[in-house]
N, C-alpha and C positions, 0 to 999 in steps of 0.2 A: 190387669187381671190375669193375663197370660203368664206373666213372670211370677206372680204369686202362686199360680197353680203349678208351675214348674218347680218351685221351691218346696211346696207342700207335697212332699213325696208320698205321705201316707193318706192323702186326700181327706184329711180330717176337717179341713176348713180353717185350720189353725197352723201356725208355724212354731215349732219348738226350737230350743237352743241348738240341737244337733242339725236340724234342717237348715237353720240359719248359718251355722258354722260351715256346712258343706257348700252352701250357695256363695258365701263370702270367699271361701277358699278357692272356688272355681274361677273367681275373678283374677287369680294369679298371685294372691298374697295369702299365705296360710294364716288362719285365725285359730286361736285356742278355743276350747269349749267355754272357758271362763270369760274370755272377751265377748263371745257370742251371748252368754248369759247376761252380762252387763248391758250390752246393747239392747237385748230383749227387754230387760227390766225397765230401761229408759222409756220404752214405748208401750209397755203392757199396762194399759189404763185401768183394767179391771182386776189386776193381780192374779190372773189365771195361770201364769207361768208360760203362756203362749201368746202369740199376737195374731190378731184377725187381719183380714185384707186391708181394712181401713188403717189399723195401727201399722201394718207393714208399709203402706203408702207414706205415712209420716216418717218412718225409719228410712225408707228409700230417699225421700226428699232431704233428710238430714245428711245422709251419706253423700249425696250429690253436692250439697253445700260445702261439706268438709273437704271433699275432693277438689272442688273448684278453689277453695281458699288455700289448700296446700299447693296446688299447681301455680297459683298466683305468687306465692312466697318462694317456691322452688325455682328461682331465677335461672340457675345453671342446668335445670332439667335433669338432675342426677337421680331423682326419686328419693332423696334424703335431704334433711335440713341440718345445717351446721350453723354455728355462730357467724361464720364468714358468709354463708349463703344469705342469712337474714340481714346482714349489714350491707348487702349490695344495693 
């Protein structure tokens, strides 16, 4: 709940694509507004164009799973994947 409230800059109770982009970019990797919109649409269950705290929880879980899968495959810990990395 605390993280959701930190991302919900306008205190609307919803997170929009720009708020999501800013939060994801603060994690150290710049995100485009289009990438944020795509991620938002993946979890926007009611088609509002924003995500609720519950939807954000699902998005956060998804991101954590993808990050863990990436780190598992990134055997050389370079932060990028190559054909060589995947073949190790």
